ChimeraX commands (.cxc) that place a marker at each C-alpha (Angstrom):
marker #1 position 13.80,52.20,-158.91 radius 0.5
marker #1 position 14.37,55.13,-157.94 radius 0.5
marker #1 position 11.82,56.68,-160.85 radius 0.5
marker #1 position 9.01,53.87,-160.04 radius 0.5
marker #1 position 9.49,55.39,-156.39 radius 0.5
marker #1 position 9.14,58.79,-157.95 radius 0.5
marker #1 position 6.10,57.81,-159.81 radius 0.5
marker #1 position 4.45,56.43,-156.53 radius 0.5
marker #1 position 4.63,59.73,-154.53 radius 0.5
marker #1 position 3.62,61.97,-157.93 radius 0.5
marker #1 position 0.67,59.53,-157.42 radius 0.5
marker #1 position 0.36,60.32,-153.88 radius 0.5
marker #1 position 0.55,63.75,-154.13 radius 0.5
marker #1 position -1.76,64.06,-156.89 radius 0.5
marker #1 position -4.11,62.35,-154.79 radius 0.5
marker #1 position -3.85,63.83,-151.65 radius 0.5
marker #1 position -4.01,67.12,-153.74 radius 0.5
marker #1 position -7.28,65.56,-155.43 radius 0.5
marker #1 position -8.72,65.12,-151.85 radius 0.5
marker #1 position -8.24,68.58,-150.23 radius 0.5
marker #1 position -9.65,70.09,-153.36 radius 0.5
marker #1 position -12.71,68.06,-153.01 radius 0.5
marker #1 position -13.00,68.79,-149.43 radius 0.5
marker #1 position -12.40,72.31,-150.28 radius 0.5
marker #1 position -14.99,72.32,-153.31 radius 0.5
marker #1 position -17.56,70.83,-150.81 radius 0.5
marker #1 position -17.16,73.22,-147.98 radius 0.5
marker #1 position -17.22,76.08,-150.71 radius 0.5
marker #1 position -20.53,74.96,-152.23 radius 0.5
marker #1 position -21.82,74.60,-148.74 radius 0.5
marker #1 position -20.78,77.97,-147.81 radius 0.5
marker #1 position -22.59,79.55,-151.10 radius 0.5
marker #1 position -19.13,80.06,-153.36 radius 0.5
marker #1 position -19.82,81.50,-156.62 radius 0.5
marker #1 position -20.27,79.13,-159.58 radius 0.5
marker #1 position -16.96,80.29,-161.19 radius 0.5
marker #1 position -15.15,79.92,-157.84 radius 0.5
marker #1 position -16.54,76.39,-157.69 radius 0.5
marker #1 position -15.49,75.71,-161.41 radius 0.5
marker #1 position -11.85,76.89,-161.39 radius 0.5
marker #1 position -11.64,74.11,-158.03 radius 0.5
marker #1 position -13.76,71.72,-160.05 radius 0.5
marker #1 position -10.78,71.71,-163.44 radius 0.5
marker #1 position -8.30,71.80,-160.10 radius 0.5
marker #1 position -10.19,68.43,-158.87 radius 0.5
marker #1 position -10.10,67.24,-162.67 radius 0.5
marker #1 position -6.66,68.09,-163.05 radius 0.5
marker #1 position -5.23,66.33,-159.89 radius 0.5
marker #1 position -7.41,63.22,-160.83 radius 0.5
marker #1 position -5.78,62.80,-164.02 radius 0.5
marker #1 position -2.61,63.29,-162.95 radius 0.5
marker #1 position -3.17,60.87,-160.55 radius 0.5
marker #1 position -4.30,58.37,-163.16 radius 0.5
marker #1 position -1.61,58.55,-165.45 radius 0.5
marker #1 position 0.64,58.57,-162.74 radius 0.5
marker #1 position -0.74,55.63,-162.01 radius 0.5
marker #1 position -0.70,53.73,-165.11 radius 0.5
marker #1 position 2.75,54.72,-165.95 radius 0.5
marker #1 position 3.77,53.11,-162.37 radius 0.5
marker #1 position 1.34,49.79,-163.56 radius 0.5
marker #1 position 3.46,50.16,-167.02 radius 0.5
marker #1 position 6.94,50.14,-165.36 radius 0.5
marker #1 position 5.98,47.63,-162.97 radius 0.5
marker #1 position 4.82,45.30,-165.32 radius 0.5
marker #1 position 7.80,45.89,-167.79 radius 0.5
marker #1 position 9.94,44.81,-164.96 radius 0.5
marker #1 position 7.96,41.54,-164.28 radius 0.5
marker #1 position 8.00,40.62,-167.80 radius 0.5
marker #1 position 12.06,41.38,-167.90 radius 0.5
marker #1 position 13.00,39.33,-164.23 radius 0.5
marker #1 position 10.86,36.40,-166.01 radius 0.5
marker #1 position 12.92,36.89,-169.42 radius 0.5
marker #1 position 15.81,36.63,-167.37 radius 0.5
marker #1 position 14.64,33.68,-164.79 radius 0.5
marker #1 position 13.97,31.74,-167.88 radius 0.5
marker #1 position 17.07,32.26,-169.76 radius 0.5
marker #1 position 19.23,31.83,-166.62 radius 0.5
marker #1 position 17.34,28.43,-166.56 radius 0.5
marker #1 position 17.81,27.56,-169.69 radius 0.5
marker #1 position 21.66,28.60,-169.42 radius 0.5
marker #1 position 22.49,27.44,-166.34 radius 0.5
marker #1 position 25.09,24.98,-167.00 radius 0.5
marker #1 position 26.52,27.11,-169.47 radius 0.5
marker #1 position 26.56,29.85,-167.07 radius 0.5
marker #1 position 28.65,27.29,-164.24 radius 0.5
marker #1 position 31.18,26.94,-166.57 radius 0.5
marker #1 position 31.51,30.22,-167.45 radius 0.5
marker #1 position 32.03,31.11,-163.92 radius 0.5
marker #1 position 34.13,27.97,-163.24 radius 0.5
marker #1 position 36.36,29.48,-166.08 radius 0.5
marker #1 position 36.46,33.16,-164.93 radius 0.5
marker #1 position 37.35,31.74,-161.90 radius 0.5
marker #1 position 40.04,29.61,-162.92 radius 0.5
marker #1 position 41.02,32.83,-165.05 radius 0.5
marker #1 position 41.23,35.23,-161.77 radius 0.5
marker #1 position 43.70,32.21,-159.90 radius 0.5
marker #1 position 46.25,32.44,-163.02 radius 0.5
marker #1 position 46.21,36.34,-162.81 radius 0.5
marker #1 position 46.96,35.28,-158.75 radius 0.5
marker #1 position 44.21,37.48,-157.58 radius 0.5
marker #1 position 42.91,37.44,-154.06 radius 0.5
marker #1 position 40.26,36.12,-152.46 radius 0.5
marker #1 position 38.69,39.91,-152.08 radius 0.5
marker #1 position 40.25,40.68,-155.97 radius 0.5
marker #1 position 38.13,37.36,-157.01 radius 0.5
marker #1 position 35.56,39.12,-155.51 radius 0.5
marker #1 position 35.71,42.05,-156.80 radius 0.5
marker #1 position 35.99,40.80,-160.22 radius 0.5
marker #1 position 32.87,39.01,-160.11 radius 0.5
marker #1 position 31.38,41.97,-158.99 radius 0.5
marker #1 position 32.57,44.42,-161.84 radius 0.5
marker #1 position 31.63,41.81,-164.42 radius 0.5
marker #1 position 28.73,41.80,-163.16 radius 0.5
marker #1 position 27.82,45.36,-163.92 radius 0.5
marker #1 position 27.50,47.02,-159.94 radius 0.5
marker #1 position 28.95,50.65,-159.88 radius 0.5
marker #1 position 32.04,51.22,-157.11 radius 0.5
marker #1 position 29.49,52.36,-154.92 radius 0.5
marker #1 position 27.32,49.12,-154.96 radius 0.5
marker #1 position 30.57,46.97,-155.04 radius 0.5
marker #1 position 31.41,48.58,-151.67 radius 0.5
marker #1 position 28.17,48.36,-150.42 radius 0.5
marker #1 position 28.01,44.75,-150.60 radius 0.5
marker #1 position 31.48,44.25,-149.74 radius 0.5
marker #1 position 31.04,46.32,-146.33 radius 0.5
marker #1 position 33.97,48.63,-147.50 radius 0.5
marker #1 position 34.55,52.08,-148.92 radius 0.5
marker #1 position 34.37,53.38,-152.55 radius 0.5
marker #1 position 37.74,53.86,-152.12 radius 0.5
marker #1 position 38.38,50.51,-150.95 radius 0.5
marker #1 position 36.77,48.98,-154.13 radius 0.5
marker #1 position 38.25,51.21,-156.40 radius 0.5
marker #1 position 41.66,50.57,-155.34 radius 0.5
marker #1 position 41.07,46.84,-155.62 radius 0.5
marker #1 position 39.20,46.98,-158.65 radius 0.5
marker #1 position 42.65,48.89,-160.10 radius 0.5
marker #1 position 44.87,45.92,-158.61 radius 0.5
marker #1 position 42.38,43.25,-160.69 radius 0.5
marker #1 position 42.93,45.29,-163.93 radius 0.5
marker #1 position 46.91,45.75,-163.24 radius 0.5
marker #1 position 46.82,42.21,-162.70 radius 0.5
marker #1 position 44.93,41.01,-165.49 radius 0.5
marker #1 position 46.83,43.05,-168.02 radius 0.5
marker #1 position 43.37,45.28,-168.88 radius 0.5
marker #1 position 42.89,49.20,-168.70 radius 0.5
marker #1 position 39.59,48.91,-166.81 radius 0.5
marker #1 position 36.68,47.37,-167.04 radius 0.5
marker #1 position 35.65,47.19,-170.24 radius 0.5
marker #1 position 38.74,45.74,-171.36 radius 0.5
marker #1 position 37.96,42.70,-168.60 radius 0.5
marker #1 position 34.84,42.40,-169.86 radius 0.5
marker #1 position 36.30,42.12,-173.24 radius 0.5
marker #1 position 38.49,39.50,-171.87 radius 0.5
marker #1 position 35.86,36.96,-171.42 radius 0.5
marker #1 position 33.43,37.58,-173.85 radius 0.5
marker #1 position 35.84,38.14,-176.84 radius 0.5
marker #1 position 35.83,33.99,-177.23 radius 0.5
marker #1 position 32.96,33.25,-176.63 radius 0.5
marker #1 position 30.71,35.40,-178.89 radius 0.5
marker #1 position 30.45,34.33,-182.62 radius 0.5
marker #1 position 32.48,36.82,-184.92 radius 0.5
marker #1 position 30.26,39.24,-186.63 radius 0.5
marker #1 position 31.12,37.74,-190.31 radius 0.5
marker #1 position 29.78,34.07,-189.25 radius 0.5
marker #1 position 27.06,35.47,-187.08 radius 0.5
marker #1 position 25.78,36.99,-190.41 radius 0.5
marker #1 position 25.78,33.68,-191.93 radius 0.5
marker link #1:1,2 radius 0.2
marker link #1:2,3 radius 0.2
marker link #1:3,4 radius 0.2
marker link #1:4,5 radius 0.2
marker link #1:5,6 radius 0.2
marker link #1:6,7 radius 0.2
marker link #1:7,8 radius 0.2
marker link #1:8,9 radius 0.2
marker link #1:9,10 radius 0.2
marker link #1:10,11 radius 0.2
marker link #1:11,12 radius 0.2
marker link #1:12,13 radius 0.2
marker link #1:13,14 radius 0.2
marker link #1:14,15 radius 0.2
marker link #1:15,16 radius 0.2
marker link #1:16,17 radius 0.2
marker link #1:17,18 radius 0.2
marker link #1:18,19 radius 0.2
marker link #1:19,20 radius 0.2
marker link #1:20,21 radius 0.2
marker link #1:21,22 radius 0.2
marker link #1:22,23 radius 0.2
marker link #1:23,24 radius 0.2
marker link #1:24,25 radius 0.2
marker link #1:25,26 radius 0.2
marker link #1:26,27 radius 0.2
marker link #1:27,28 radius 0.2
marker link #1:28,29 radius 0.2
marker link #1:29,30 radius 0.2
marker link #1:30,31 radius 0.2
marker link #1:31,32 radius 0.2
marker link #1:32,33 radius 0.2
marker link #1:33,34 radius 0.2
marker link #1:34,35 radius 0.2
marker link #1:35,36 radius 0.2
marker link #1:36,37 radius 0.2
marker link #1:37,38 radius 0.2
marker link #1:38,39 radius 0.2
marker link #1:39,40 radius 0.2
marker link #1:40,41 radius 0.2
marker link #1:41,42 radius 0.2
marker link #1:42,43 radius 0.2
marker link #1:43,44 radius 0.2
marker link #1:44,45 radius 0.2
marker link #1:45,46 radius 0.2
marker link #1:46,47 radius 0.2
marker link #1:47,48 radius 0.2
marker link #1:48,49 radius 0.2
marker link #1:49,50 radius 0.2
marker link #1:50,51 radius 0.2
marker link #1:51,52 radius 0.2
marker link #1:52,53 radius 0.2
marker link #1:53,54 radius 0.2
marker link #1:54,55 radius 0.2
marker link #1:55,56 radius 0.2
marker link #1:56,57 radius 0.2
marker link #1:57,58 radius 0.2
marker link #1:58,59 radius 0.2
marker link #1:59,60 radius 0.2
marker link #1:60,61 radius 0.2
marker link #1:61,62 radius 0.2
marker link #1:62,63 radius 0.2
marker link #1:63,64 radius 0.2
marker link #1:64,65 radius 0.2
marker link #1:65,66 radius 0.2
marker link #1:66,67 radius 0.2
marker link #1:67,68 radius 0.2
marker link #1:68,69 radius 0.2
marker link #1:69,70 radius 0.2
marker link #1:70,71 radius 0.2
marker link #1:71,72 radius 0.2
marker link #1:72,73 radius 0.2
marker link #1:73,74 radius 0.2
marker link #1:74,75 radius 0.2
marker link #1:75,76 radius 0.2
marker link #1:76,77 radius 0.2
marker link #1:77,78 radius 0.2
marker link #1:78,79 radius 0.2
marker link #1:79,80 radius 0.2
marker link #1:80,81 radius 0.2
marker link #1:81,82 radius 0.2
marker link #1:82,83 radius 0.2
marker link #1:83,84 radius 0.2
marker link #1:84,85 radius 0.2
marker link #1:85,86 radius 0.2
marker link #1:86,87 radius 0.2
marker link #1:87,88 radius 0.2
marker link #1:88,89 radius 0.2
marker link #1:89,90 radius 0.2
marker link #1:90,91 radius 0.2
marker link #1:91,92 radius 0.2
marker link #1:92,93 radius 0.2
marker link #1:93,94 radius 0.2
marker link #1:94,95 radius 0.2
marker link #1:95,96 radius 0.2
marker link #1:96,97 radius 0.2
marker link #1:97,98 radius 0.2
marker link #1:98,99 radius 0.2
marker link #1:99,100 radius 0.2
marker link #1:100,101 radius 0.2
marker link #1:101,102 radius 0.2
marker link #1:102,103 radius 0.2
marker link #1:103,104 radius 0.2
marker link #1:104,105 radius 0.2
marker link #1:105,106 radius 0.2
marker link #1:106,107 radius 0.2
marker link #1:107,108 radius 0.2
marker link #1:108,109 radius 0.2
marker link #1:109,110 radius 0.2
marker link #1:110,111 radius 0.2
marker link #1:111,112 radius 0.2
marker link #1:112,113 radius 0.2
marker link #1:113,114 radius 0.2
marker link #1:114,115 radius 0.2
marker link #1:115,116 radius 0.2
marker link #1:116,117 radius 0.2
marker link #1:117,118 radius 0.2
marker link #1:118,119 radius 0.2
marker link #1:119,120 radius 0.2
marker link #1:120,121 radius 0.2
marker link #1:121,122 radius 0.2
marker link #1:122,123 radius 0.2
marker link #1:123,124 radius 0.2
marker link #1:124,125 radius 0.2
marker link #1:125,126 radius 0.2
marker link #1:126,127 radius 0.2
marker link #1:127,128 radius 0.2
marker link #1:128,129 radius 0.2
marker link #1:129,130 radius 0.2
marker link #1:130,131 radius 0.2
marker link #1:131,132 radius 0.2
marker link #1:132,133 radius 0.2
marker link #1:133,134 radius 0.2
marker link #1:134,135 radius 0.2
marker link #1:135,136 radius 0.2
marker link #1:136,137 radius 0.2
marker link #1:137,138 radius 0.2
marker link #1:138,139 radius 0.2
marker link #1:139,140 radius 0.2
marker link #1:140,141 radius 0.2
marker link #1:141,142 radius 0.2
marker link #1:142,143 radius 0.2
marker link #1:143,144 radius 0.2
marker link #1:144,145 radius 0.2
marker link #1:145,146 radius 0.2
marker link #1:146,147 radius 0.2
marker link #1:147,148 radius 0.2
marker link #1:148,149 radius 0.2
marker link #1:149,150 radius 0.2
marker link #1:150,151 radius 0.2
marker link #1:151,152 radius 0.2
marker link #1:152,153 radius 0.2
marker link #1:153,154 radius 0.2
marker link #1:154,155 radius 0.2
marker link #1:155,156 radius 0.2
marker link #1:156,157 radius 0.2
marker link #1:157,158 radius 0.2
marker link #1:158,159 radius 0.2
marker link #1:159,160 radius 0.2
marker link #1:160,161 radius 0.2
marker link #1:161,162 radius 0.2
marker link #1:162,163 radius 0.2
marker link #1:163,164 radius 0.2
marker link #1:164,165 radius 0.2
marker link #1:165,166 radius 0.2
marker link #1:166,167 radius 0.2
view
């Protein structure tokens, strides 16, 4: 999202430069500026327009790719809704067996979803330090060393072994 915002800002800046250079070209021509001066400013105008167009295309391409990814993710979720609900319930049961508190349950789910500590803190309305402390508590109660171990705990039995997948 930050990159698309940067592309949008770049497109606006290039467009603004193009408008300002075009206005300057117009006034310079009215004032009788030399051909070389007008030519150089025309090149600057052309470069700004190319920058605006290229940035617009990059922004549109990124937007199209995001839409395709969102559509694919939505299709996948719809096709696998029952499986996902069952997985979520199984994860919840395991969290209960580990005797996680309600806050730790939520932290565990957010960790498995891949949110950063900053994002988890924001979602939960806590400090990043609190989120980190609660995550460490989840890892300790689960007997894993970190986020990768927590994810692996749930994925290990879900994924087909490499030898079977090749067949």
